N, CA, C and O of each residue as an XYZ file, in Angstrom:
276
protein
N      73.141     58.381    100.477
C      73.110     57.223    100.840
C      72.929     55.781     99.511
O      72.144     55.705     98.566
N      74.094     54.736    100.011
C      74.029     53.696     99.029
C      72.464     52.936     98.971
O      71.461     53.155     99.650
N      72.657     52.171     98.105
C      70.883     51.227     98.302
C      71.609     50.002     97.529
O      72.651     49.925     96.878
N      70.563     49.048     97.902
C      70.554     47.839     96.998
C      70.886     47.748     95.541
O      70.230     48.489     94.810
N      71.821     46.945     94.963
C      72.163     46.927     94.003
C      73.519     47.868     93.540
O      74.065     47.467     92.512
N      73.984     48.802     94.044
C      75.091     49.751     93.566
C      76.190     49.050     93.628
O      76.217     48.089     94.396
N      77.149     49.323     92.966
C      78.288     48.930     92.752
C      79.549     49.990     93.596
O      79.779     51.192     93.459
N      80.168     48.982     94.453
C      80.966     49.660     95.116
C      82.592     48.895     95.378
O      82.987     47.934     94.719
N      83.389     49.579     96.494
C      84.426     49.099     96.267
C      84.490     48.791     97.881
O      84.149     49.686     98.655
N      84.895     47.619     98.344
C      84.971     47.181     99.850
C      86.146     47.012    100.631
O      87.007     46.195    100.303
N      86.220     47.563    101.409
C      87.808     47.327    101.661
C      87.823     46.355    103.313
O      87.469     46.615    104.464
N      88.468     45.107    102.581
C      88.680     43.895    103.127
C      89.508     44.156    104.435
O      90.658     44.403    104.072
N      89.433     44.195    105.500
C      90.388     44.566    106.604
C      90.915     43.608    106.947
O      91.369     43.740    108.083
N      91.117     42.527    106.454
C      92.184     40.929    107.006
C      93.385     41.454    105.733
O      94.557     41.473    106.109
N      93.160     41.774    104.605
C      94.466     42.247    103.682
C      94.425     43.722    103.280
O      95.017     44.170    102.299
N      93.748     44.366    104.040
C      93.979     46.141    103.654
C      94.149     46.339    102.188
O      95.044     46.908    101.563
N      92.907     45.638    101.734
C      92.738     45.755    100.106
C      91.406     45.986    100.113
O      90.544     45.473    100.827
N      91.266     47.131     98.916
C      89.877     47.152     98.542
C      89.352     46.712     97.175
O      90.022     46.656     96.144
N      88.390     46.486     97.277
C      87.753     45.154     95.724
C      86.228     45.460     95.556
O      85.350     45.818     96.342
N      86.254     45.248     94.557
C      84.699     45.558     93.627
C      83.603     44.542     94.249
O      83.648     43.311     94.246
N      82.587     45.410     94.793
C      81.707     44.753     95.094
C      80.186     45.190     94.702
O      79.977     45.993     93.792
N      79.103     44.570     95.496
C      77.855     45.228     95.103
C      77.129     45.009     96.317
O      77.145     43.970     96.977
N      76.347     46.293     96.627
C      75.495     46.455     98.069
C      74.526     45.389     97.634
O      73.997     45.343     96.523
N      74.330     44.467     98.701
C      72.984     43.272     98.756
C      72.294     43.577    100.280
O      71.515     42.738    100.733
N      72.538     44.541    100.887
C      71.563     44.895    102.442
C      72.239     46.429    102.755
O      73.304     46.911    102.368
N      71.249     46.945    103.554
C      71.359     48.432    103.818
C      70.221     48.492    105.058
O      68.993     48.567    105.000
N      71.046     48.434    106.084
C      70.030     48.716    107.640
C      70.930     49.866    108.225
O      71.978     50.385    107.840
N      69.918     50.101    109.554
C      70.557     50.908    110.770
C      71.084     50.059    111.989
O      70.623     49.015    112.450
N      72.030     50.698    112.329
C      72.757     49.891    113.656
C      71.589     50.542    114.770
O      71.351     51.748    114.707
N      70.982     49.805    115.637
C      70.109     49.675    116.701
C      70.791     50.743    117.782
O      70.054     51.619    118.236
N      71.967     50.697    118.138
C      72.667     51.019    119.209
C      73.035     52.384    118.665
O      72.647     53.301    119.389
N      73.510     52.651    117.864
C      74.431     53.781    116.993
C      73.733     54.892    116.114
O      74.074     56.066    115.972
N      72.551     54.140    115.499
C      71.876     55.008    114.396
C      72.380     54.730    113.027
O      71.632     54.670    112.051
N      73.851     54.538    112.969
C      74.338     54.696    111.694
C      74.015     53.324    110.740
O      73.792     52.140    110.993
N      74.119     54.187    109.433
C      74.028     52.889    108.491
C      75.074     51.702    108.083
O      76.283     51.841    107.897
N      74.299     50.484    107.988
C      75.554     49.794    107.831
C      75.040     49.139    106.530
O      73.842     49.187    106.250
N      76.064     48.448    105.631
C      76.016     47.969    104.666
C      76.703     46.339    104.557
O      77.786     46.018    105.048
N      75.858     45.510    103.856
C      76.006     44.138    103.719
C      76.572     44.188    102.123
O      75.979     44.848    101.270
N      77.877     43.353    101.807
C      78.183     43.649    100.415
C      78.462     42.287     99.850
O      78.760     41.388    100.637
N      78.406     42.085     98.762
C      79.321     40.887     98.330
C      80.149     41.367     97.024
O      79.804     41.963     96.004
N      81.642     40.752     97.576
C      82.243     40.970     96.576
C      82.674     40.212     95.045
O      82.995     39.024     95.020
N      82.647     40.798     94.184
C      83.074     40.298     92.953
C      84.121     39.333     92.654
O      85.036     40.046     93.065
N      84.688     38.323     92.283
C      85.422     37.469     91.967
C      85.896     36.574     93.323
O      86.982     36.043     93.553
N      84.861     36.610     93.997
C      85.551     35.415     95.025
C      84.599     34.614     95.293
O      83.470     34.813     94.845
N      84.970     33.309     96.266
C      84.419     32.320     96.352
C      83.315     32.256     96.622
O      83.066     33.459     96.546
N      82.282     31.753     96.925
C      80.819     31.726     97.807
C      81.105     32.189     99.214
O      80.638     33.179     99.776
N      81.990     31.259     99.702
C      82.101     31.531    101.234
C      83.191     32.707    101.636
O      83.329     33.003    102.823
N      83.813     33.241    100.803
C      84.511     34.583    101.060
C      83.897     35.924    100.464
O      84.404     37.042    100.562
N      82.697     35.591     99.822
C      82.070     36.818     99.257
C      81.512     37.827     99.842
O      81.384     38.972     99.406
N      81.183     37.398    100.823
C      79.894     38.216    101.617
C      80.646     38.572    103.189
O      81.157     37.774    103.975
N      80.498     40.078    103.308
C      80.737     40.441    104.414
C      79.364     41.496    104.843
O      78.730     42.167    104.028
N      79.099     41.432    106.396
C      78.199     42.220    106.742
C      78.458     43.177    107.744
O      79.443     43.292    108.474
N      77.245     43.962    107.658
C      77.548     45.310    108.800
C      78.558     46.002    108.770
O      79.218     46.321    109.759
N      78.835     46.377    107.359
C      80.132     47.400    107.381
C      79.981     49.008    107.510
O      79.167     49.657    106.853
N      80.332     49.221    107.877
C      80.195     50.994    108.232
C      80.728     51.842    106.598
O      81.513     51.360    105.781
N      80.218     52.809    106.527
C      80.460     53.709    105.220
C      82.038     54.164    105.194
O      82.614     54.611    104.202
N      82.676     53.935    106.624
C      84.323     54.210    106.063
C      85.111     52.919    105.495
O      86.328     52.894    105.309
N      83.982     51.568    105.183
C      85.019     51.043    104.742
C      83.962     50.498    103.114
O      83.882     49.365    102.639
N      83.512     51.371    102.776
C      82.899     51.339    101.430
C      83.050     52.486    100.433
O      83.063     53.630    100.886
N      83.146     52.321     99.342
C      84.125     53.755     98.360
C      82.932     53.423     97.155
O      82.663     52.302     96.721
N      82.466     54.379     96.854
C      82.012     54.386     95.774
C      82.707     54.014     94.222
O      83.641     54.738     93.876
N      82.377     53.170     93.508
C      82.911     52.643     92.352
C      83.691     53.503     91.584
O      84.898     53.376     91.375
N      82.858     54.503     91.113
C      83.439     55.642     90.412
C      84.662     56.328     90.744
O      85.672     56.561     90.080
N      84.247     56.665     92.227
C      85.624     57.347     92.677
C      87.042     56.482     92.233
O      88.058     57.078     91.875
N      86.952     54.962     92.314
C      88.196     54.420     92.201
C      88.606     54.556     90.667
O      89.703     54.987     90.309
N      87.499     54.098     89.718
C      88.016     54.174     88.623
C      88.647     55.690     87.743
O      89.337     55.702     86.723
N      88.207     56.714     88.427
C      88.997     58.039     87.897
C      90.441     57.987     88.694
O      91.338     58.730     88.298
N      90.583     57.433     89.403
C      92.019     57.357     90.279
C      93.052     56.516     89.249
O      94.211     56.882     89.053
N      92.456     55.346     88.631
C      93.289     54.687     88.162
C      94.230     55.139     86.534
O      95.102     54.389     86.097
């Protein structure tokens, strides 16, 4: 499980790209019981930097991406 402060890559669905981000919140969905994450993207304008309630499928561990590059 990821924790607040972890460095990750988040999938921005609207442009189908992955970007560096930091986990800023971790919580459980009340209906499904699945863990959801709030993230802040690096290098984005403040009003575009945050995404909330992202499932784990839309988050990757930063080290996984560094190895592929």
